[in-house]
N, C-alpha and C positions, 0 to 999 in steps of 0.2 A: 808670278811676275817673271816667268822664264822667258817671255818674249823679248825683254830688254837685253839681257846678255846675248841671246841668240841673234837678235837684230844687229847688235854691235859686232858680233863674231862674223857676220856677213857684210860688214862695212856699211851698215845702215845706222848712222848715229841717232841716238835718242837723247834729246837735250832737255826734255821736260814732259810732265804729265799734268793733266787738268781734270777736274771733276766733271767738266762738261766737254763734250766733243763738238759742239756747234757754237763757238763763241759769238757769232753774229746772228743767232737764231731769232726767229720772229713767230714761232708757232704759238697757238693759243691754248694748247692742252697742257696738262701738268707735266713739267719737264724741268731740266736744269738750265733755265735761261737766266744765268747770273750776270750782273755787271761785275767789273773787276773788284769793286768793293764788297759786293755780296758774296763773291766766291771766296775772297780772303776771310770774311767773317764766318762763312760756313765751315771752311777748313779749321779755323781757330776754335770756333764754338762747338762744333760737332765732331769732325773726323780726327782732329788732333788728340782729343781725349782718348779715343780707342787705342791709339798707338802706344800708350803707356802700358796697356795690359795685354794687347795682342801683338806678340813679338814673332820674329822669324822662327819657324819650326812648328808654329801652331797650325792646326788643320781645321777648316770650316766644317761644322756639323749642322744637321738639320734643326731648324727652329721655325716657329710660326707665331704670328700675333693675330689676335682676333679683334684688335682695336684699330679703328680707321686711321688714327694719327700717331700710332706707336709702331715704329719699325724696329725689328730686332735682327741681330746677326750674332751667332754663337760660335765659339772656337774651343777645341780641345787643345790645351797647352801641353808642351812636352813633359811637364811635371805631373800630368794627369788631372790637373784642375780644369774647370770649365769657366771660360770668360763669356759672360752674357752681356752683350752690348745692346743698348736700347736708345732710341731717339724719339722724343715727343715733339712733333712739329706744330702742336695746336696751342691755342691761347689759354687752355685749361689744364689743370693737373689731371693726370690719368692714373686712376687706381687699377692695378692688375694683379693677377696671381701668376707666380712663377712656378711651373710644374716640372719636377724632375723625379724620375723613378717612382711614380705614383704618389708623391707627396707634393703639397703646395705650400707656398708662403705668400702672403699678401704684402705688397709694397706700393709706393706711389712714385710716378715720374712727374716731376715738376713741369709746368708749362715751358715750352721752348728750351728743353734741356736734353742733355745726353748723359748717360751714366753707364757704368760697367760694374756688374756684380761678378765676383770671382767665387766659385763654389768648389770646395775641396771634395 
């Protein structure tokens, strides 16, 4: 998020950010074409959750999902723990394995949910 302070340093005010960059979009492919209510609910139900665990100073690390409806994003926290964020956008529970350093554990992501696992 270095672009916000840099923009303001150059007298370009930044008054807000949005999860979608085309608020009047009409495309037909998968994208973030949210109404105001849908955007509010997305932030509340999915993204707001991650901010409890992924704080300033955390660095994004490589992660991958092999499930069509399960998205992941992982961060190395300043304390050395790993925050694994996942979002299930399907109507069904998604069972998956979380692999780290050659070991796996099986867990389930509930339908239309987000969760964060913190690994020491």
